[in-house]
BAGU-579027 format. One record per residue: residue number from 0; residue in three letters; chain; x, y, z of N, C-alpha, C in turn. Coordinates in steps of 0.2 Angstrom, whole numbers, m for minus. Example, Ala and Ser with C-alpha at 12.3 -4.5 7.8 and 13.67 -1.06 7.14 Angstrom:
! residues 2
0; ala; A; 66; m28; 39; 62; m22; 39; 66; m16; 39
1; ser; A; 64; m11; 35; 68; m5; 36; 64; 0; 39
! end
This chain:
! residues 224
0; unk; A; m45; 40; 15; m43; 35; 10; m35; 35; 10
1; unk; A; m32; 29; 9; m25; 29; 8; m24; 33; 1
2; unk; A; m19; 37; 2; m17; 42; m4; m14; 38; m9
3; unk; A; m10; 33; m8; m7; 29; m13; m13; 26; m18
4; unk; A; m18; 23; m14; m23; 20; m18; m27; 25; m22
5; unk; A; m28; 31; m19; m32; 36; m22; m28; 39; m29
6; unk; A; m21; 39; m28; m17; 42; m34; m17; 36; m39
7; unk; A; m16; 30; m37; m16; 25; m42; m23; 24; m46
8; unk; A; m28; 26; m42; m35; 26; m45; m36; 31; m50
9; unk; A; m34; 37; m48; m36; 43; m52; m31; 44; m58
10; unk; A; m25; 43; m57; m20; 45; m62; m22; 42; m69
11; unk; A; m23; 36; m70; m24; 33; m77; m31; 35; m79
12; unk; A; m35; 37; m75; m42; 39; m77; m43; 46; m80
13; unk; A; m38; 50; m78; m38; 57; m81; m38; 57; m88
14; unk; A; m34; 52; m91; m34; 52; m99; m40; 52; m102
15; unk; A; m46; 49; m99; m52; 49; m102; m55; 56; m102
16; unk; A; m54; 60; m97; m57; 67; m97; m53; 71; m101
17; unk; A; m46; 71; m101; m42; 75; m105; m44; 74; m113
18; unk; A; m44; 67; m115; m44; 66; m122; m51; 68; m125
19; unk; A; m56; 67; m120; m63; 70; m123; m64; 77; m123
20; unk; A; m61; 81; m118; m61; 88; m118; m57; 90; m124
21; unk; A; m51; 87; m126; m48; 89; m132; m51; 88; m139
22; unk; A; m56; 83; m139; m60; 81; m144; m65; 87; m145
23; unk; A; m68; 89; m140; m72; 95; m140; m69; 101; m142
24; unk; A; m63; 102; m140; m59; 108; m142; m58; 108; m149
25; unk; A; m56; 102; m152; m55; 102; m159; m61; 104; m163
26; unk; A; m67; 101; m161; m73; 103; m165; m75; 110; m164
27; unk; A; m74; 113; m158; m76; 120; m157; m72; 125; m161
28; unk; A; m65; 123; m161; m61; 127; m165; m62; 127; m172
29; unk; A; m65; 122; m175; m67; 122; m182; m72; 127; m183
30; unk; A; m77; 128; m178; m82; 132; m180; m81; 139; m176
31; unk; A; m75; 140; m174; m73; 146; m171; m77; 148; m165
32; unk; A; m80; 143; m161; m84; 145; m156; m82; 143; m149
33; unk; A; m75; 142; m148; m72; 140; m142; m71; 146; m138
34; unk; A; m71; 145; m131; m69; 151; m127; m63; 150; m123
35; unk; A; m60; 155; m120; m54; 155; m116; m55; 151; m110
36; unk; A; m60; 151; m106; m61; 148; m100; m61; 140; m101
37; unk; A; m63; 138; m107; m63; 131; m108; m56; 129; m110
38; unk; A; m52; 133; m114; m45; 131; m115; m41; 131; m109
39; unk; A; m42; 136; m105; m39; 136; m98; m40; 130; m94
40; unk; A; m46; 128; m94; m48; 122; m90; m44; 115; m93
41; unk; A; m44; 115; m99; m40; 109; m102; m33; 109; m100
42; unk; A; m30; 116; m101; m23; 116; m99; m22; 114; m91
43; unk; A; m27; 116; m87; m26; 115; m80; m27; 107; m79
44; unk; A; m31; 104; m82; m31; 96; m82; m25; 93; m84
45; unk; A; m21; 96; m89; m15; 93; m91; m9; 94; m87
46; unk; A; m10; 100; m82; m5; 102; m78; m6; 100; m71
47; unk; A; m12; 97; m69; m13; 96; m62; m8; 91; m59
48; unk; A; m6; 93; m52; m2; 89; m49; m4; 87; m42
49; unk; A; m9; 91; m39; m11; 89; m32; m18; 87; m33
50; unk; A; m20; 82; m28; m27; 79; m28; m32; 84; m27
51; unk; A; m30; 89; m22; m35; 94; m20; m37; 98; m26
52; unk; A; m32; 99; m30; m33; 103; m36; m37; 100; m41
53; unk; A; m36; 93; m42; m40; 89; m47; m48; 89; m45
54; unk; A; m49; 88; m39; m57; 89; m37; m60; 95; m38
55; unk; A; m56; 101; m37; m58; 107; m39; m59; 108; m47
56; unk; A; m55; 105; m51; m56; 105; m58; m62; 101; m60
57; unk; A; m64; 96; m56; m70; 92; m58; m76; 97; m57
58; unk; A; m76; 101; m51; m81; 105; m50; m82; 111; m55
59; unk; A; m76; 113; m58; m76; 118; m63; m78; 115; m69
60; unk; A; m77; 109; m71; m80; 106; m77; m87; 106; m77
61; unk; A; m90; 104; m71; m97; 103; m70; m100; 110; m71
62; unk; A; m97; 116; m69; m100; 122; m70; m100; 124; m77
63; unk; A; m94; 123; m81; m94; 125; m88; m98; 120; m92
64; unk; A; m100; 114; m90; m103; 110; m95; m110; 112; m98
65; unk; A; m114; 116; m94; m120; 118; m98; m119; 123; m104
66; unk; A; m114; 128; m103; m112; 132; m108; m109; 129; m114
67; unk; A; m104; 124; m112; m101; 120; m117; m107; 116; m122
68; unk; A; m112; 114; m118; m117; 110; m121; m121; 115; m126
69; unk; A; m122; 121; m124; m126; 126; m128; m122; 127; m135
70; unk; A; m115; 127; m134; m111; 129; m140; m111; 123; m144
71; unk; A; m111; 117; m141; m111; 110; m146; m117; 110; m149
72; unk; A; m123; 112; m146; m129; 112; m150; m130; 116; m156
73; unk; A; m125; 121; m157; m125; 125; m163; m120; 122; m169
74; unk; A; m117; 117; m167; m113; 113; m172; m117; 110; m178
75; unk; A; m113; 109; m183; m117; 105; m189; m119; 99; m186
76; unk; A; m124; 96; m189; m128; 90; m187; m123; 84; m187
77; unk; A; m118; 84; m192; m114; 78; m192; m109; 78; m187
78; unk; A; m107; 83; m184; m102; 84; m178; m105; 84; m171
79; unk; A; m112; 85; m171; m115; 86; m164; m115; 80; m160
80; unk; A; m117; 74; m162; m118; 69; m158; m112; 66; m155
81; unk; A; m106; 65; m159; m100; 63; m156; m97; 68; m151
82; unk; A; m98; 75; m152; m95; 80; m148; m99; 80; m141
83; unk; A; m106; 79; m142; m110; 78; m136; m108; 72; m132
84; unk; A; m106; 67; m135; m104; 61; m131; m97; 62; m128
85; unk; A; m93; 66; m131; m87; 68; m128; m88; 72; m122
86; unk; A; m93; 77; m122; m94; 81; m116; m97; 76; m110
87; unk; A; m102; 72; m112; m104; 67; m107; m99; 63; m104
88; unk; A; m95; 60; m108; m89; 56; m106; m85; 59; m101
89; unk; A; m83; 65; m103; m78; 69; m98; m82; 71; m92
90; unk; A; m88; 74; m92; m91; 76; m86; m93; 70; m82
91; unk; A; m96; 64; m85; m98; 59; m81; m92; 55; m78
92; unk; A; m86; 55; m81; m80; 52; m78; m78; 56; m72
93; unk; A; m78; 63; m73; m76; 67; m67; m81; 66; m61
94; unk; A; m87; 65; m63; m92; 64; m57; m91; 57; m54
95; unk; A; m89; 52; m58; m88; 45; m55; m82; 46; m51
96; unk; A; m77; 50; m53; m70; 50; m49; m70; 55; m43
97; unk; A; m76; 58; m42; m76; 63; m37; m77; 59; m30
98; unk; A; m74; 63; m25; m75; 60; m18; m82; 59; m16
99; unk; A; m83; 54; m13; m90; 52; m10; m95; 50; m15
100; unk; A; m92; 48; m21; m97; 46; m27; m96; 38; m27
101; unk; A; m100; 35; m32; m100; 27; m32; m93; 24; m32
102; unk; A; m89; 26; m36; m82; 22; m37; m78; 23; m30
103; unk; A; m78; 29; m27; m74; 30; m21; m77; 26; m15
104; unk; A; m83; 26; m15; m87; 23; m9; m85; 15; m9
105; unk; A; m84; 12; m15; m82; 5; m16; m75; 4; m15
106; unk; A; m71; 9; m17; m64; 9; m16; m62; 8; m8
107; unk; A; m66; 12; m4; m66; 12; 3; m67; 5; 5
108; unk; A; m72; 1; 2; m74; m6; 4; m68; m10; 3
109; unk; A; m65; m9; m3; m59; m13; m5; m53; m12; m1
110; unk; A; m52; m6; 1; m47; m4; 6; m47; m7; 12
111; unk; A; m53; m8; 15; m55; m11; 21; m53; m19; 21
112; unk; A; m55; m22; 15; m53; m29; 14; m45; m30; 14
113; unk; A; m42; m25; 11; m34; m26; 11; m32; m25; 18
114; unk; A; m34; m20; 21; m32; m19; 28; m33; m25; 33
115; unk; A; m39; m28; 32; m41; m34; 36; m38; m41; 34
116; unk; A; m34; m40; 28; m31; m46; 25; m36; m51; 22
117; unk; A; m42; m49; 21; m47; m54; 18; m45; m55; 11
118; unk; A; m42; m50; 7; m39; m51; 1; m32; m47; 1
119; unk; A; m27; m50; m2; m21; m47; m2; m17; m48; m8
120; unk; A; m20; m51; m13; m17; m52; m20; m20; m47; m24
121; unk; A; m15; m43; m28; m17; m38; m32; m23; m40; m37
122; unk; A; m22; m46; m40; m27; m48; m45; m34; m49; m42
123; unk; A; m33; m52; m36; m40; m53; m32; m43; m47; m30
124; unk; A; m39; m42; m28; m42; m35; m27; m45; m32; m33
125; unk; A; m42; m32; m38; m45; m29; m44; m51; m33; m47
126; unk; A; m51; m39; m46; m57; m43; m49; m63; m42; m44
127; unk; A; m61; m41; m38; m67; m40; m33; m70; m33; m35
128; unk; A; m66; m28; m36; m68; m21; m38; m72; m21; m45
129; unk; A; m69; m25; m49; m72; m25; m56; m79; m28; m56
130; unk; A; m80; m33; m52; m87; m36; m51; m92; m31; m49
131; unk; A; m90; m27; m44; m94; m22; m41; m96; m17; m47
132; unk; A; m91; m15; m51; m92; m10; m56; m97; m13; m62
133; unk; A; m96; m20; m64; m100; m23; m69; m107; m23; m66
134; unk; A; m108; m24; m60; m115; m24; m57; m118; m17; m58
135; unk; A; m114; m12; m57; m117; m5; m59; m118; m4; m66
136; unk; A; m114; m7; m70; m115; m7; m78; m122; m10; m79
137; unk; A; m123; m16; m77; m129; m19; m78; m135; m15; m76
138; unk; A; m134; m12; m70; m140; m8; m67; m141; m2; m72
139; unk; A; m136; 1; m75; m137; 7; m79; m140; 4; m86
140; unk; A; m139; m2; m88; m142; m4; m94; m150; m6; m93
141; unk; A; m151; m8; m87; m158; m9; m84; m162; m3; m84
142; unk; A; m159; 2; m82; m162; 9; m82; m163; 11; m89
143; unk; A; m158; 10; m93; m159; 13; m100; m164; 9; m104
144; unk; A; m165; 3; m102; m171; m1; m105; m178; 1; m103
145; unk; A; m178; 3; m97; m185; 6; m94; m186; 13; m98
146; unk; A; m181; 17; m99; m181; 23; m103; m183; 22; m110
147; unk; A; m180; 17; m113; m181; 16; m120; m188; 13; m121
148; unk; A; m191; 9; m116; m197; 6; m117; m203; 11; m117
149; unk; A; m201; 17; m114; m206; 23; m114; m206; 27; m121
150; unk; A; m202; 25; m125; m202; 29; m132; m207; 26; m136
151; unk; A; m211; 31; m140; m216; 29; m144; m214; 24; m150
152; unk; A; m208; 25; m152; m205; 21; m158; m199; 18; m155
153; unk; A; m199; 11; m155; m193; 8; m152; m189; 4; m158
154; unk; A; m183; 5; m157; m178; 1; m162; m177; m6; m159
155; unk; A; m179; m11; m163; m179; m18; m160; m172; m20; m158
156; unk; A; m167; m18; m162; m160; m20; m161; m158; m17; m154
157; unk; A; m159; m11; m153; m158; m8; m146; m161; m12; m140
158; unk; A; m167; m13; m141; m171; m17; m136; m168; m23; m135
159; unk; A; m166; m27; m140; m163; m34; m139; m156; m33; m135
160; unk; A; m152; m28; m137; m146; m28; m134; m146; m26; m127
161; unk; A; m151; m21; m126; m152; m19; m119; m154; m24; m114
162; unk; A; m158; m29; m117; m161; m34; m113; m155; m39; m111
163; unk; A; m151; m40; m115; m145; m45; m114; m140; m41; m110
164; unk; A; m138; m35; m111; m133; m31; m107; m135; m30; m100
165; unk; A; m141; m30; m98; m143; m29; m91; m141; m35; m87
166; unk; A; m140; m40; m90; m138; m46; m86; m131; m49; m88
167; unk; A; m128; m46; m93; m121; m48; m95; m116; m47; m90
168; unk; A; m111; m52; m89; m106; m51; m84; m99; m51; m88
169; unk; A; m99; m53; m94; m93; m54; m98; m91; m47; m101
170; unk; A; m85; m44; m99; m83; m38; m100; m82; m37; m108
171; unk; A; m80; m41; m112; m79; m41; m119; m86; m40; m122
172; unk; A; m91; m44; m120; m98; m43; m122; m101; m36; m121
173; unk; A; m99; m34; m115; m102; m27; m113; m99; m22; m117
174; unk; A; m92; m23; m118; m89; m18; m122; m92; m17; m129
175; unk; A; m93; m23; m132; m96; m23; m139; m104; m21; m139
176; unk; A; m107; m22; m133; m114; m20; m133; m114; m12; m132
177; unk; A; m109; m9; m129; m109; m2; m128; m108; 1; m135
178; unk; A; m103; m1; m138; m101; 1; m145; m108; 1; m150
179; unk; A; m111; m4; m150; m117; m5; m154; m123; 0; m152
180; unk; A; m124; 0; m145; m129; 4; m143; m129; 11; m144
181; unk; A; m123; 14; m143; m121; 21; m144; m121; 22; m152
182; unk; A; m119; 18; m156; m119; 18; m163; m126; 18; m166
183; unk; A; m130; 14; m164; m137; 13; m166; m141; 19; m164
184; unk; A; m140; 22; m158; m144; 27; m155; m143; 34; m159
185; unk; A; m137; 34; m162; m135; 40; m166; m141; 41; m172
186; unk; A; m143; 36; m174; m148; 36; m180; m154; 38; m178
187; unk; A; m156; 37; m172; m163; 39; m170; m163; 44; m164
188; unk; A; m157; 47; m163; m157; 52; m157; m160; 58; m159
189; unk; A; m164; 61; m154; m168; 67; m155; m165; 73; m151
190; unk; A; m162; 78; m154; m159; 83; m150; m165; 87; m146
191; unk; A; m163; 90; m140; m168; 94; m136; m174; 89; m134
192; unk; A; m173; 83; m134; m178; 78; m132; m175; 75; m125
193; unk; A; m179; 76; m120; m176; 74; m113; m175; 67; m112
194; unk; A; m180; 63; m115; m179; 56; m115; m174; 53; m119
195; unk; A; m172; 56; m125; m167; 54; m129; m160; 55; m125
196; unk; A; m160; 61; m122; m154; 63; m118; m153; 59; m112
197; unk; A; m158; 57; m109; m158; 53; m103; m155; 46; m105
198; unk; A; m158; 44; m110; m155; 37; m113; m148; 37; m115
199; unk; A; m146; 42; m118; m139; 43; m120; m134; 44; m114
200; unk; A; m136; 47; m109; m132; 48; m103; m131; 41; m99
201; unk; A; m137; 37; m99; m136; 31; m96; m131; 26; m100
202; unk; A; m132; 27; m107; m127; 23; m111; m120; 25; m110
203; unk; A; m119; 32; m110; m112; 34; m109; m109; 33; m102
204; unk; A; m113; 33; m97; m111; 31; m90; m108; 24; m90
205; unk; A; m112; 19; m93; m110; 12; m94; m103; 12; m98
206; unk; A; m103; 16; m103; m97; 16; m107; m91; 18; m104
207; unk; A; m92; 23; m100; m86; 26; m96; m84; 21; m91
208; unk; A; m88; 18; m87; m86; 13; m82; m82; 7; m86
209; unk; A; m85; 5; m92; m81; 0; m96; m74; 2; m97
210; unk; A; m73; 9; m99; m67; 12; m101; m62; 12; m95
211; unk; A; m65; 14; m89; m61; 14; m83; m58; 7; m81
212; unk; A; m63; 2; m82; m60; m5; m80; m54; m6; m85
213; unk; A; m55; m5; m91; m50; m6; m96; m43; m3; m95
214; unk; A; m44; 4; m93; m38; 8; m91; m35; 5; m85
215; unk; A; m39; 3; m80; m36; 1; m73; m32; m6; m75
216; unk; A; m35; m10; m79; m32; m17; m81; m26; m16; m84
217; unk; A; m25; m11; m89; m19; m9; m92; m14; m7; m87
218; unk; A; m16; m3; m82; m12; 0; m77; m9; m5; m72
219; unk; A; m13; m10; m71; m12; m16; m66; m6; m20; m70
220; unk; A; m7; m21; m76; m2; m25; m80; 4; m22; m80
221; unk; A; 4; m15; m81; 11; m12; m82; 14; m12; m75
222; unk; A; 10; m11; m69; 13; m11; m63; 16; m18; m61
223; unk; A; 13; m23; m64; 16; m30; m62; 21; m33; m67
! end
């Protein structure tokens, strides 16, 4: 892949990982349950300069995630849900940004369009890529709907929003749907329940992709 494209793609996205890791750090420090390896990992993310180092950090975060999750499970109930979301937001963002994953595969497609002169306007390039990501967001909400329909007790509001979100293409409406879904799920979320966790992960994945589009939009505006 063109290194300039890769750097432009990764640099603004790092803020999602770092801000969420720092949220976790804050909550774990309050309960005196933070460990040195996790603090060192945050420091490394803040100091990373080479792309090769960054992908190694993604792998390190994946390794540490199960232990961090165990620690989060011991937090007070009022802090647990938001901190768990921070962990999923950080880890899922790093997974999306890893080489050979969904986002990079489609960046390769966009890069080919640029090289073949099919698209050469920055706005057109970004809109092309955004359309691909929104289709993935719809797919995630469709998956979440299937998971949710398997629940014995269903919240009608979540059901209604998911049915709309799986077909929605307007980014503002998707952003609002994400906020509502994650907020409502907090009320009925069951810890140590695989289906609840699977549903939350699908919702956070969609939310991460929406946040990445927003970040890249800001970055594009600043560049122009």
